N, CA, C and O of each residue as an XYZ file, in Angstrom:
1004
protein
N      73.867    151.712     62.640
C      74.213    150.240     62.530
C      72.996    149.360     62.379
O      72.020    149.593     63.092
N      72.972    148.359     61.502
C      71.988    147.446     61.178
C      71.986    146.248     62.075
O      72.990    145.546     62.194
N      70.827    145.998     62.728
C      70.679    144.720     63.501
C      69.651    143.827     62.923
O      68.528    143.738     63.420
N      70.040    143.136     61.832
C      68.987    142.330     61.171
C      69.125    140.749     61.275
O      68.313    140.002     60.731
N      70.148    140.320     61.971
C      70.427    138.849     61.991
C      71.143    138.472     63.400
O      71.930    139.278     63.896
N      70.895    137.388     63.961
C      71.574    136.947     65.161
C      73.122    137.021     65.105
O      73.768    136.731     64.098
N      73.648    137.432     66.266
C      75.099    137.810     66.141
C      75.667    137.492     67.609
O      75.007    137.420     68.646
N      76.972    137.329     67.458
C      77.794    137.355     68.682
C      78.464    138.648     69.095
O      79.300    139.093     68.309
N      78.237    139.278     70.147
C      78.647    140.568     70.570
C      79.720    140.461     71.731
O      79.459    139.944     72.817
N      80.770    140.920     71.448
C      82.026    140.937     72.447
C      82.143    142.538     72.818
O      82.140    143.438     71.979
N      82.243    142.707     74.200
C      82.473    144.144     74.683
C      83.332    144.125     76.053
O      83.407    143.154     76.805
N      83.898    145.241     76.223
C      84.486    145.275     77.479
C      83.814    146.093     78.445
O      84.285    146.203     79.577
N      82.873    146.614     78.144
C      81.867    147.363     79.027
C      80.389    147.388     78.496
O      80.170    147.878     77.388
N      79.367    146.871     79.260
C      78.118    146.631     78.733
C      77.203    147.892     78.756
O      76.074    147.776     78.279
N      77.552    148.940     79.209
C      76.766    150.097     79.181
C      76.528    150.651     77.750
O      75.520    151.314     77.508
N      77.504    150.363     76.760
C      77.404    150.829     75.403
C      76.181    150.266     74.668
O      75.655    150.887     73.744
N      75.736    149.064     75.104
C      74.550    148.516     74.519
C      73.320    149.204     74.732
O      72.320    148.825     74.121
N      73.263    150.209     75.556
C      71.982    150.945     75.768
C      71.769    151.992     74.619
O      70.719    152.627     74.525
N      72.904    152.151     73.680
C      72.839    153.031     72.673
C      72.125    152.305     71.530
O      71.664    152.889     70.550
N      72.064    150.797     71.764
C      71.440    150.042     70.564
C      70.430    149.188     71.117
O      70.682    147.991     71.255
N      69.243    149.690     71.472
C      68.078    148.855     72.300
C      67.629    147.784     71.307
O      67.189    146.777     71.863
N      67.634    147.760     70.036
C      67.230    146.805     69.081
C      68.075    145.633     69.241
O      67.608    144.521     68.996
N      69.315    145.782     69.643
C      70.131    144.558     69.817
C      69.860    143.634     70.662
O      70.354    142.513     70.548
N      68.923    144.004     71.770
C      68.544    143.054     72.889
C      67.868    141.801     72.266
O      68.069    140.719     72.818
N      67.033    141.864     71.093
C      66.405    140.830     70.598
C      67.076    140.337     69.515
O      66.392    139.674     68.734
N      68.401    140.505     69.224
C      69.213    140.062     68.223
C      70.312    139.242     68.628
O      70.601    138.227     67.994
N      70.986    139.637     69.706
C      72.200    139.063     70.108
C      71.960    137.520     70.619
O      70.994    137.231     71.324
N      72.761    136.733     70.269
C      72.702    135.319     70.687
C      73.837    134.965     71.679
O      73.670    134.215     72.640
N      74.958    135.544     71.378
C      76.179    135.316     72.362
C      76.648    136.684     72.860
O      76.847    137.604     72.067
N      76.825    136.811     74.192
C      77.293    138.084     74.776
C      78.555    137.601     75.517
O      78.467    136.660     76.305
N      79.775    138.248     75.273
C      81.009    138.178     75.948
C      81.433    139.351     76.770
O      81.701    140.365     76.127
N      81.538    139.404     78.011
C      81.938    140.529     78.756
C      83.225    140.291     79.370
O      83.445    139.330     80.108
N      84.184    141.292     79.019
C      85.646    141.135     79.532
C      85.944    142.439     80.058
O      86.168    143.401     79.324
N      85.952    142.495     81.420
C      86.601    143.646     82.030
C      86.726    143.357     83.538
O      85.799    142.834     84.157
N      87.914    143.713     84.127
C      87.992    143.572     85.434
C      87.340    144.235     86.460
O      87.254    143.777     87.600
N      86.772    145.537     86.022
C      86.049    146.332     86.994
C      84.628    146.211     86.826
O      83.972    147.027     87.474
N      83.999    145.410     86.129
C      82.542    145.074     86.159
C      82.210    144.498     87.599
O      82.717    143.455     88.013
N      81.413    145.185     88.247
C      80.748    144.767     89.575
C      79.502    144.138     89.574
O      79.116    143.486     90.545
N      78.780    144.297     88.461
C      77.489    143.763     88.325
C      76.990    143.399     87.029
O      77.461    144.097     86.131
N      76.149    142.484     86.648
C      75.507    142.312     85.518
C      74.228    142.883     85.573
O      73.449    142.538     86.461
N      73.861    143.873     84.570
C      72.751    144.619     84.517
C      71.423    143.563     84.512
O      71.434    142.462     83.963
N      70.412    144.078     85.161
C      69.328    143.009     85.060
C      68.605    143.215     83.699
O      67.723    142.386     83.476
N      68.790    144.068     82.844
C      68.169    143.947     81.552
C      68.480    142.848     80.663
O      67.828    142.580     79.654
N      69.655    142.126     81.136
C      70.116    140.969     80.296
C      68.976    139.883     80.345
O      68.854    139.029     79.467
N      68.188    139.980     81.393
C      67.052    139.031     81.574
C      65.993    139.118     80.357
O      65.309    138.150     80.027
N      65.936    140.264     79.783
C      65.164    140.552     78.579
C      65.645    140.257     77.327
O      64.953    140.497     76.338
N      66.883    139.703     77.223
C      67.518    139.339     75.921
C      66.916    138.050     75.422
O      67.527    137.014     75.685
N      65.850    137.988     74.768
C      65.226    136.783     74.497
C      65.740    135.727     73.759
O      65.332    134.574     73.897
N      66.712    136.091     72.894
C      67.436    135.252     71.978
C      68.888    134.734     72.391
O      69.562    133.952     71.720
N      69.302    135.383     73.776
C      70.650    135.112     74.146
C      70.868    133.656     74.599
O      70.267    133.190     75.566
N      71.738    132.966     73.875
C      71.983    131.589     74.131
C      73.323    131.336     75.000
O      73.484    130.364     75.738
N      74.206    132.320     74.798
C      75.473    132.031     75.506
C      75.923    133.343     76.235
O      75.821    134.404     75.620
N      76.377    133.330     77.413
C      76.809    134.437     78.190
C      78.331    133.902     78.775
O      78.506    132.966     79.555
N      79.179    134.614     78.278
C      80.660    134.509     78.748
C      81.085    135.572     79.513
O      81.088    136.700     79.019
N      81.484    135.358     80.772
C      82.181    136.456     81.646
C      83.576    135.962     81.913
O      83.890    135.029     82.652
N      84.419    136.787     81.147
C      85.935    136.315     81.329
C      86.809    137.413     82.210
O      87.008    138.582     81.883
N      87.241    136.808     83.306
C      88.124    137.713     84.151
C      87.506    138.914     84.707
O      88.201    139.913     84.892
N      86.362    138.905     84.966
C      85.517    139.794     85.674
C      85.651    139.673     87.175
O      84.820    139.180     87.938
N      86.909    140.236     87.503
C      87.451    139.948     88.914
C      86.714    140.651     89.983
O      86.680    140.101     91.084
N      86.145    141.739     89.832
C      85.172    142.414     90.598
C      83.632    141.980     90.682
O      82.868    142.520     91.482
N      83.304    141.159     89.968
C      81.912    140.661     89.837
C      81.572    139.785     91.048
O      82.151    138.716     91.241
N      80.686    140.228     91.800
C      80.265    139.546     93.127
C      78.983    138.615     92.985
O      78.869    137.620     93.700
N      78.112    138.931     92.132
C      76.942    138.258     92.055
C      76.272    138.241     90.580
O      76.461    139.146     89.767
N      75.521    137.182     90.350
C      74.766    137.259     88.979
C      73.155    137.332     89.358
O      72.604    136.638     90.213
N      72.614    138.198     88.638
C      71.054    138.423     88.735
C      70.437    137.242     88.049
O      71.106    136.338     87.549
N      68.917    137.303     88.050
C      68.221    136.405     87.190
C      68.568    136.803     85.884
O      68.704    137.984     85.563
N      68.736    135.703     85.011
C      69.246    135.765     83.566
C      68.056    135.159     82.743
O      67.113    134.544     83.241
N      68.230    135.412     81.475
C      67.256    134.888     80.411
C      67.155    133.430     80.399
O      68.127    132.676     80.381
N      65.944    133.076     80.410
C      65.622    131.585     80.294
C      66.084    130.895     78.955
O      66.123    129.670     78.846
N      66.409    131.710     78.007
C      66.792    131.303     76.781
C      68.283    130.617     76.769
O      68.687    129.875     75.873
N      68.960    130.973     77.835
C      70.409    130.799     77.853
C      70.684    129.160     77.988
O      70.034    128.459     78.765
N      71.609    128.711     77.229
C      71.955    127.403     77.308
C      73.398    127.300     77.499
O      73.955    126.209     77.376
N      73.997    128.288     77.771
C      75.519    128.128     78.172
C      75.905    129.357     79.015
O      75.758    130.475     78.519
N      76.392    129.213     80.265
C      77.042    130.186     81.059
C      78.349    129.858     81.393
O      78.589    128.769     81.914
N      79.380    130.812     81.114
C      80.645    130.560     81.351
C      81.344    131.730     82.119
O      81.644    132.781     81.551
N      81.580    131.493     83.417
C      82.135    132.548     84.257
C      83.460    132.189     84.658
O      83.746    131.963     85.833
N      84.318    132.128     83.665
C      85.699    131.756     83.806
C      86.640    132.912     84.496
O      86.738    134.058     84.057
N      87.260    132.444     85.560
C      88.233    133.302     86.309
C      87.497    134.564     87.005
O      88.129    135.573     87.317
N      86.107    134.421     87.221
C      85.497    135.529     87.894
C      85.831    135.321     89.618
O      84.952    134.860     90.345
N      86.957    135.645     90.072
C      87.488    135.202     91.318
C      86.754    135.827     92.494
O      86.941    135.377     93.625
N      85.927    136.847     92.279
C      85.170    137.429     93.471
C      83.810    136.867     93.509
O      83.116    137.021     94.514
N      83.397    136.244     92.506
C      81.874    135.757     92.422
C      81.709    134.944     93.543
O      82.385    133.959     93.840
N      80.580    135.517     94.264
C      80.069    134.722     95.543
C      78.703    134.143     95.461
O      78.487    133.004     95.876
N      77.738    134.914     94.920
C      76.323    134.651     94.910
C      75.855    134.525     93.422
O      76.370    135.120     92.476
N      74.656    133.542     93.355
C      73.930    133.374     92.151
C      72.475    133.698     92.698
O      71.807    132.902     93.358
N      72.128    134.812     92.382
C      70.850    135.325     92.685
C      69.716    135.110     91.575
O      69.020    136.033     91.152
N      69.620    133.823     91.170
C      68.968    133.510     90.145
C      68.701    131.973     90.136
O      69.149    131.256     91.031
N      68.020    131.526     89.184
C      67.706    130.154     89.036
C      67.858    129.747     87.447
O      67.646    130.629     86.615
N      68.196    128.527     87.049
C      68.455    128.137     85.785
C      67.342    127.259     85.312
O      67.294    126.115     85.765
N      66.500    127.634     84.509
C      65.341    126.957     84.020
C      65.343    126.170     82.761
O      64.348    125.550     82.384
N      66.524    126.199     82.081
C      66.696    125.560     80.859
C      67.362    124.336     81.102
O      68.555    124.390     81.400
N      66.692    123.048     81.013
C      67.436    121.854     81.370
C      68.572    121.428     80.549
O      69.292    120.518     80.961
N      68.802    122.003     79.415
C      69.826    121.811     78.663
C      71.072    122.730     78.745
O      71.914    122.800     77.850
N      71.108    123.436     79.918
C      72.118    124.559     80.084
C      73.525    123.898     80.510
O      73.594    122.905     81.235
N      74.548    124.517     80.013
C      75.855    124.054     80.528
C      76.445    125.299     81.581
O      76.499    126.482     81.244
N      76.800    124.859     82.693
C      77.372    125.863     83.801
C      78.892    125.652     83.777
O      79.351    124.518     83.913
N      79.567    126.572     83.630
C      81.009    126.685     83.830
C      81.470    127.737     84.682
O      81.425    128.913     84.322
N      81.931    127.359     85.846
C      82.304    128.400     86.943
C      83.789    128.038     87.289
O      84.012    127.878     88.489
N      84.665    127.911     86.565
C      86.007    127.512     86.691
C      86.598    128.659     87.297
O      86.336    129.801     86.917
N      87.537    128.347     88.405
C      88.356    129.455     89.218
C      87.397    130.436     89.914
O      87.846    131.513     90.308
N      86.193    130.146     90.075
C      85.327    130.951     91.039
C      85.319    130.488     92.361
O      84.304    130.056     92.907
N      86.485    130.569     92.925
C      86.756    129.971     94.425
C      85.963    130.637     95.512
O      85.958    130.051     96.594
N      85.302    131.739     95.413
C      84.493    132.324     96.347
C      83.129    132.112     96.508
O      82.443    132.653     97.374
N      82.679    131.204     95.546
C      81.011    130.781     95.441
C      80.727    130.260     96.900
O      81.517    129.536     97.505
N      79.621    130.662     97.366
C      79.006    130.579     98.678
C      78.284    129.052     98.497
O      78.110    128.523     97.399
N      77.937    128.511     99.676
C      77.297    127.266     99.568
C      76.042    127.135     98.797
O      75.736    126.172     98.094
N      75.344    128.213     99.006
C      74.003    128.271     98.220
C      74.305    128.242     96.664
O      73.619    127.540     95.920
N      75.295    128.982     96.216
C      75.557    129.020     94.800
C      76.185    127.638     94.323
O      75.968    127.129     93.224
N      76.950    127.142     95.264
C      77.565    125.686     94.720
C      76.320    124.635     94.764
O      76.224    123.712     93.955
N      75.512    124.846     95.655
C      74.294    123.678     95.603
C      73.489    123.946     94.467
O      72.961    122.990     93.900
N      73.306    125.160     94.024
C      72.550    125.599     92.695
C      73.077    124.765     91.671
O      72.414    123.910     91.084
N      74.445    125.057     91.433
C      75.193    124.637     90.306
C      75.077    123.026     90.180
O      74.654    122.423     89.193
N      75.541    122.463     91.382
C      75.543    121.055     91.565
C      74.116    120.224     91.275
O      74.092    119.084     90.812
N      73.022    120.950     91.609
C      71.843    120.254     91.485
C      70.892    120.702     90.369
O      69.737    120.275     90.357
N      71.333    121.536     89.446
C      70.614    122.081     88.397
C      70.742    120.986     87.275
O      71.837    120.454     87.096
N      69.751    120.667     86.585
C      69.737    119.848     85.578
C      70.450    120.362     84.334
O      70.049    121.381     83.772
N      71.506    119.668     83.893
C      72.355    120.382     82.942
C      72.505    119.431     81.683
O      72.118    118.263     81.698
N      73.070    120.009     80.651
C      73.577    119.380     79.377
C      74.931    119.046     79.549
O      75.641    119.799     80.216
N      75.407    117.993     79.026
C      77.041    117.767     79.226
C      77.280    117.959     80.643
O      76.558    117.306     81.397
N      78.173    118.745     81.170
C      78.573    118.745     82.423
C      78.688    120.193     82.982
O      78.816    121.181     82.259
N      78.630    120.221     84.341
C      78.889    121.580     85.005
C      80.293    121.462     85.804
O      80.673    120.393     86.280
N      80.959    122.562     85.894
C      82.279    122.641     86.625
C      82.238    123.810     87.627
O      81.649    124.872     87.426
N      82.910    123.497     88.693
C      83.052    124.388     89.774
C      84.112    124.009     90.692
O      84.432    122.829     90.834
N      84.740    125.080     91.399
C      85.966    124.511     92.402
C      85.360    123.793     93.333
O      84.202    124.002     93.693
N      86.219    122.755     93.857
C      85.925    121.837     94.958
C      87.151    121.036     95.328
O      87.866    120.628     94.412
N      87.472    120.762     96.626
C      88.513    120.137     97.175
C      88.141    118.659     97.309
O      88.988    117.790     97.512
N      86.781    118.410     97.180
C      86.552    116.836     97.327
C      85.139    116.809     96.860
O      84.438    117.821     96.850
N      84.694    115.523     96.435
C      83.305    115.255     96.003
C      82.406    115.514     97.112
O      82.661    114.906     98.151
N      81.378    116.314     97.103
C      80.496    116.724     98.113
C      79.692    115.224     98.709
O      79.448    114.231     98.022
N      79.412    115.397    100.033
C      78.890    114.408    100.730
C      77.611    113.847    100.222
O      77.325    112.673    100.456
N      76.769    114.683     99.486
C      75.457    114.398     99.093
C      75.587    113.239     98.083
O      74.664    112.438     97.936
N      76.857    113.147     97.317
C      76.857    112.005     96.359
C      77.358    110.663     97.203
O      78.523    110.267     97.219
N      76.510    110.190     97.734
C      76.481    109.240     98.805
C      76.832    107.656     98.336
O      77.008    106.741     99.140
N      76.886    107.545     97.092
C      77.183    106.183     96.617
C      78.777    106.397     96.152
O      79.021    107.198     95.250
N      79.873    105.635     96.817
C      81.138    105.863     96.449
C      81.806    104.582     96.039
O      81.265    103.521     96.351
N      82.899    104.586     95.386
C      83.505    103.340     94.977
C      83.572    102.293     96.016
O      83.735    102.599     97.197
N      83.446    101.005     95.603
C      83.213     99.897     96.461
C      84.568     99.411     96.966
O      84.646     98.643     97.924
N      85.669     99.883     96.286
C      87.058     99.583     96.803
C      87.901    100.771     96.542
O      87.596    101.596     95.682
N      88.950    100.862     97.273
C      89.825    102.113     97.266
C      90.581    101.891     95.883
O      91.069    100.828     95.499
N      90.577    103.006     95.271
C      91.140    103.175     93.842
C      90.208    102.550     92.615
O      90.556    102.550     91.434
N      89.163    102.105     93.042
C      88.290    101.560     91.964
C      87.279    102.560     91.653
O      86.772    103.166     92.597
N      86.903    102.827     90.421
C      85.822    103.609     89.761
C      84.482    102.796     89.703
O      83.531    103.206     89.037
N      84.443    101.722     90.365
C      83.037    101.073     90.194
C      82.250    101.283     91.410
O      82.753    101.114     92.520
N      80.872    101.693     91.221
C      79.943    102.023     92.251
C      78.797    101.053     92.195
O      78.158    100.972     91.147
N      78.511    100.380     93.135
C      77.447     99.367     93.303
C      76.326     99.975     94.018
O      76.501    100.568     95.082
N      75.134     99.841     93.443
C      73.759    100.229     94.187
C      73.157     99.057     94.656
O      73.044     98.045     93.964
N      72.727     99.171     95.929
C      72.102     97.751     96.447
C      70.690     98.075     96.755
O      70.052     97.192     97.330
N      70.099     99.171     96.477
C      68.653     99.404     96.618
C      67.806     98.908     95.449
O      68.238     99.011     94.301
N      66.692     98.409     95.691
C      66.007     97.818     94.569
C      65.314     99.027     93.739
O      64.602     99.842     94.326
N      65.556     99.103     92.344
C      65.124    100.187     91.661
C      63.524    100.382     91.556
O      62.774     99.418     91.400
N      63.058    101.739     91.658
C      61.708    101.692     91.683
C      60.946    101.554     90.317
O      59.769    101.210     90.208
N      61.782    101.869     89.317
C      61.290    101.675     87.882
C      62.225    101.170     86.994
O      63.362    100.988     87.430
N      61.956    100.878     85.711
C      63.006    100.513     84.857
C      63.721    101.659     84.142
O      64.566    101.434     83.276
N      63.339    102.994     84.550
C      64.029    104.067     84.131
C      64.469    104.932     85.230
O      63.647    105.483     85.961
N      65.798    105.080     85.381
C      66.378    105.898     86.618
C      67.237    106.914     86.165
O      67.825    106.870     85.085
N      67.327    107.969     87.104
C      68.183    109.208     86.691
C      69.063    109.259     87.905
O      68.660    109.017     89.042
N      70.459    109.636     87.545
C      71.538    109.739     88.638
C      72.160    111.017     88.236
O      72.001    111.488     87.110
N      72.901    111.602     89.200
C      73.943    112.663     89.048
C      75.147    112.167     89.589
O      75.208    111.739     90.742
N      76.196    112.204     88.746
C      77.587    111.900     89.067
C      78.466    113.119     89.171
O      78.315    114.184     88.571
N      79.435    112.783     90.053
C      80.478    113.909     90.308
C      81.934    113.259     90.186
O      82.169    112.132     90.619
N      82.748    113.942     89.653
C      84.249    113.313     89.427
C      85.138    114.517     89.750
O      84.807    115.700     89.660
N      86.318    114.026     90.140
C      87.438    114.952     90.185
C      88.700    114.438     89.550
O      89.003    113.246     89.597
N      89.461    115.391     88.932
C      90.628    114.792     88.054
C      91.888    115.131     88.827
O      92.044    116.082     89.593
N      92.805    114.140     88.475
C      94.217    114.395     89.116
C      95.250    114.188     88.014
O      94.981    113.358     87.145
N      96.378    114.839     87.958
C      97.319    114.819     87.153
C      98.172    113.337     87.481
O      98.466    113.049     88.642
N      98.464    112.605     86.532
C      99.330    111.469     86.755
C     100.729    111.516     86.229
O     101.597    110.783     86.706
N     100.963    112.328     85.294
C     102.291    112.586     84.683
C     102.616    114.052     84.403
O     102.222    114.653     83.404
N     103.374    114.575     85.380
C     103.603    116.063     85.316
C     104.649    116.260     84.409
O     104.820    117.425     84.051
N     105.510    115.264     83.876
C     106.682    115.369     83.049
C     106.350    115.354     81.692
O     107.268    115.685     80.942
N     105.166    115.026     81.117
C     104.834    114.892     79.877
C     104.737    116.416     79.273
O     104.164    117.336     79.857
N     105.296    116.507     78.193
C     105.690    117.857     77.586
C     104.382    118.392     76.970
O     104.158    119.599     77.072
N     103.510    117.602     76.348
C     102.376    118.060     75.703
C     101.292    118.626     76.532
O     101.077    118.028     77.586
N     100.631    119.570     76.287
C      99.470    120.146     76.955
C      98.216    119.631     76.292
O      97.785    120.082     75.231
N      97.687    118.703     76.951
C      96.287    118.193     76.655
C      95.170    118.831     77.215
O      94.910    118.682     78.409
N      94.407    119.605     76.391
C      93.277    120.450     76.991
C      91.976    119.948     77.020
O      91.035    120.655     77.383
N      91.820    118.599     76.613
C      90.446    117.986     76.678
C      90.711    116.443     77.029
O      91.839    115.951     77.034
N      89.553    115.750     77.317
C      89.510    114.498     77.624
C      88.235    113.835     77.464
O      87.183    114.445     77.653
N      88.275    112.546     77.105
C      86.994    111.909     76.832
C      86.806    111.041     78.203
O      87.728    110.404     78.712
N      85.448    111.107     78.739
C      85.107    110.242     79.718
C      84.066    109.235     79.291
O      82.974    109.629     78.882
N      84.359    107.956     79.369
C      83.437    106.944     78.989
C      82.613    106.461     80.192
O      83.148    106.446     81.301
N      81.234    106.032     80.021
C      80.689    105.566     81.178
C      80.052    104.320     80.869
O      79.270    104.238     79.922
N      80.376    103.193     81.719
C      79.783    101.884     81.383
C      78.836    101.568     82.694
O      79.215    101.913     83.813
N      77.728    100.971     82.512
C      76.976    100.547     83.596
C      76.520     99.163     83.280
O      75.954     98.885     82.223
N      76.807     98.214     84.321
C      76.483     96.892     84.163
C      75.459     96.416     85.123
O      75.447     96.812     86.289
N      74.529     95.504     84.610
C      73.751     94.639     85.653
C      74.622     93.591     86.140
O      74.935     92.690     85.361
N      75.082     93.592     87.411
C      76.108     92.736     87.806
C      75.446     91.207     87.910
O      76.161     90.214     87.776
N      74.085     91.117     88.147
C      73.625     89.679     88.207
C      73.520     88.879     87.010
O      73.703     87.665     86.928
N      73.141     89.850     85.899
C      73.135     89.188     84.638
C      74.370     89.307     83.785
O      74.467     88.699     82.719
N      75.366     90.135     84.287
C      76.523     90.480     83.636
C      76.273     91.067     82.229
O      76.850     90.639     81.229
N      75.422     92.024     82.216
C      74.962     92.570     80.902
C      75.196     94.212     80.978
O      75.107     94.740     82.086
N      75.449     94.898     79.996
C      75.420     96.300     79.993
C      74.089     96.701     79.910
O      73.193     96.058     79.362
N      73.959     97.967     80.565
C      72.496     98.582     80.580
C      72.615     99.800     79.770
O      73.617    100.511     79.702
N      71.465     99.978     79.144
C      71.382    101.196     78.331
C      71.636    102.517     79.066
O      71.014    102.664     80.118
N      72.432    103.472     78.682
C      72.421    104.493     79.528
C      72.703    105.783     78.526
O      73.235    105.610     77.430
N      72.317    107.036     78.981
C      72.455    108.350     78.238
C      72.969    109.355     79.187
O      72.410    109.564     80.263
N      74.040    109.987     78.797
C      75.081    109.688     77.575
C      75.862    108.495     77.738
O      75.827    107.905     78.818
N      76.599    108.051     76.736
C      77.511    107.088     76.927
C      78.871    107.549     77.290
O      79.737    106.806     77.753
N      79.034    108.996     77.024
C      80.392    109.497     77.491
C      80.250    110.895     77.154
O      79.257    111.266     76.529
N      81.205    111.752     77.531
C      81.306    113.065     77.132
C      82.671    113.580     77.068
O      83.557    112.900     77.585
N      82.997    114.821     76.438
C      84.417    115.358     76.500
C      84.392    116.470     77.413
O      83.474    117.288     77.365
N      85.411    116.566     78.309
C      85.702    117.425     79.090
C      86.700    118.520     78.452
O      87.827    118.143     78.129
N      86.359    119.727     78.280
C      87.076    120.705     77.464
C      88.160    121.549     78.232
O      89.080    122.161     77.690
N      87.876    121.474     79.726
C      88.821    122.266     80.533
C      89.162    121.287     81.651
O      88.346    120.831     82.451
N      90.566    120.997     81.607
C      91.072    119.852     82.539
C      91.629    120.752     83.697
O      92.457    121.618     83.412
N      91.231    120.593     84.924
C      91.581    121.333     86.169
C      91.687    120.424     87.333
O      90.994    119.410     87.421
N      92.534    120.773     88.207
C      92.694    119.996     89.536
C      91.961    120.980     90.449
O      91.734    122.133     90.083
N      91.607    120.522     91.601
C      90.771    121.307     92.609
C      89.420    121.801     92.087
O      88.927    122.861     92.474
N      88.823    120.967     91.167
C      87.582    121.364     90.585
C      86.778    120.044     90.572
O      87.356    118.960     90.500
N      85.370    120.161     90.645
C      84.606    119.092     90.491
C      83.696    119.124     89.155
O      83.276    120.199     88.726
N      83.441    118.024     88.585
C      82.645    117.943     87.441
C      81.289    117.068     87.745
O      81.329    115.923     88.194
N      80.183    117.721     87.457
C      78.920    117.136     87.630
C      78.157    116.765     86.406
O      78.158    117.576     85.479
N      77.532    115.690     86.286
C      76.837    115.449     84.976
C      75.802    114.348     85.269
O      76.011    113.524     86.159
N      74.544    114.335     84.425
C      73.382    113.520     84.701
C      73.568    112.242     83.804
O      74.230    112.161     82.769
N      72.861    111.294     84.411
C      72.940    109.820     83.606
C      71.493    109.513     83.675
O      70.790    109.769     84.652
N      71.055    108.903     82.494
C      69.671    108.284     82.364
C      70.027    106.820     82.143
O      70.812    106.451     81.269
N      69.368    105.971     83.034
C      69.565    104.454     82.710
C      68.154    103.898     82.577
O      67.206    104.159     83.319
N      68.160    102.976     81.369
C      66.854    102.347     80.865
C      66.897    100.889     81.235
O      67.957    100.368     81.580
N      65.842    100.264     81.175
C      65.750     98.795     81.281
C      66.467     98.156     82.460
O      67.194     97.165     82.391
N      66.164     98.864     83.567
C      66.810     98.300     84.983
C      65.963     97.265     85.454
O      64.759     97.454     85.631
N      66.501     96.231     85.657
C      65.658     95.071     86.118
C      66.299     94.334     87.438
O      65.700     93.425     88.014
N      67.558     94.816     87.845
C      68.447     94.348     88.814
C      68.472     95.124     89.962
O      68.236     96.326     89.848
N      68.758     94.569     91.232
C      69.118     95.434     92.320
C      70.523     96.008     92.352
O      70.812     97.023     92.987
N      71.352     95.320     91.651
C      72.862     95.510     91.510
C      73.292     96.073     90.363
O      73.436     95.343     89.382
N      73.564     97.408     90.279
C      74.180     97.997     89.210
C      75.623     98.392     89.540
O      75.933     98.844     90.642
N      76.500     98.203     88.530
C      77.785     98.620     88.706
C      78.218     99.746     87.788
O      78.269     99.546     86.575
N      78.530    100.907     88.309
C      78.980    102.102     87.424
C      80.514    102.122     87.173
O      81.275    101.778     88.077
N      80.963    102.504     86.008
C      82.334    102.525     85.777
C      82.700    103.828     84.899
O      82.208    103.950     83.776
N      83.496    104.716     85.385
C      83.915    105.977     84.591
C      85.393    105.651     84.158
O      86.262    105.440     85.003
N      85.619    105.621     82.930
C      86.878    105.294     82.250
C      87.436    106.612     81.403
O      86.678    107.331     80.751
N      88.670    106.795     81.491
C      89.251    107.661     80.657
C      90.517    107.061     79.852
O      91.081    106.032     80.224
N      90.851    107.686     78.886
C      91.906    107.118     77.966
C      92.905    108.356     77.758
O      92.923    109.048     76.740
N      93.682    108.520     78.803
C      94.555    109.729     78.792
C      95.777    109.370     79.646
O      95.592    108.743     80.689
N      96.971    109.715     79.284
C      98.194    109.376     79.969
C      98.703    110.481     80.913
O      99.687    110.358     81.643
N      97.914    111.588     80.818
C      98.288    112.623     81.790
C      97.317    112.839     82.847
O      97.717    113.325     83.905
N      96.142    112.555     82.703
C      95.110    112.773     83.770
C      94.289    111.475     83.971
O      94.181    110.587     83.125
N      93.712    111.480     85.227
C      92.899    110.349     85.578
C      91.744    110.885     86.496
O      91.769    112.032     86.943
N      90.763    110.026     86.745
C      89.771    110.364     87.776
C      90.277    109.964     89.052
O      90.556    108.795     89.317
N      90.416    111.064     89.960
C      90.829    110.753     91.284
C      89.945    110.413     92.326
O      90.281    109.722     93.288
N      88.737    110.920     92.142
C      87.665    110.647     93.157
C      86.304    110.795     92.331
O      86.225    111.550     91.362
N      85.328    110.082     92.751
C      83.921    110.005     92.169
C      82.902    109.853     93.209
O      83.178    109.474     94.348
N      81.708    110.154     92.808
C      80.483    109.801     93.560
C      79.265    109.781     92.653
O      79.294    110.177     91.487
N      78.171    109.285     93.278
C      76.957    109.228     92.528
C      75.846    109.272     93.588
O      75.876    108.802     94.725
N      74.749    110.015     92.899
C      73.489    110.098     93.828
C      72.246    109.672     92.781
O      72.302    109.836     91.562
N      71.379    109.227     93.339
C      70.045    108.896     92.523
C      69.246    110.157     92.726
O      69.095    110.714     93.813
N      68.749    110.553     91.572
C      67.819    111.781     91.592
C      66.472    111.390     91.880
O      65.700    111.001     91.004
N      66.146    111.494     93.214
C      64.793    111.304     93.794
C      64.236    112.604     94.341
O      63.055    112.948     94.288
N      65.235    113.274     94.871
C      64.812    114.469     95.659
C      66.079    115.367     95.580
O      67.091    114.855     95.101
N      66.119    116.583     95.979
C      67.396    117.371     95.876
C      67.910    117.458     97.261
O      67.409    118.250     98.059
N      69.039    116.557     97.625
C      69.580    116.703     98.947
C      70.462    117.814     99.161
O      70.905    118.325     98.133
N      70.847    118.342    100.335
C      71.712    119.339    100.653
C      73.165    118.872    100.682
O      73.472    117.870    101.327
N      74.030    119.552    100.023
C      75.439    119.130     99.996
C      76.185    119.848    101.142
O      77.387    119.648    101.317
């Protein structure tokens, strides 16, 4: 077999890769699908061009080892026994999806929540964690008001939202939803520059939390109002919270 260009490799058991050592520097996406996989082998850390790791329905997988720093996407969907993340994520543009991984311990949850990510991270959760200490100013409102004076004209925040279904009777199955973000200087009644302006959630789930980062520029006011909006007839944001990224608090 020739290994001459980057490729996606899908397999039900990873031991077979040992027969193709040259593949380690070629594979950019690795998909592992097998219920009896109990561990991810440490040699995956050496796959220098690996960008995406997908672990689907690996129901006996308990932990993840240190992985390649080249990874920009980890999807551990339905890994129902996954408890520990014995690793760190060093790529600031990584996406972390841990849908239906209900056994994650607190250390693993904190790692996912506080890792700097591209787009958003998803993990199970019954409520927005307490470390997101800025909450809506009124019941049912998605507006969040900051009252502390900003330290500079450029600020970073981490946001967390939960989704709820509002119309169970709708027949169509909507699998994605756009979330728009508005930030306003309340004193001047002007919108503030922010990045991103919004993003699309590809996997809509209850009993999960979604976290994402915001960068805010040209901040001159003590009072900012954050509003997260959706345009969806079946889903809405049920709970939200915000923390300013100064240091990493414990959730």
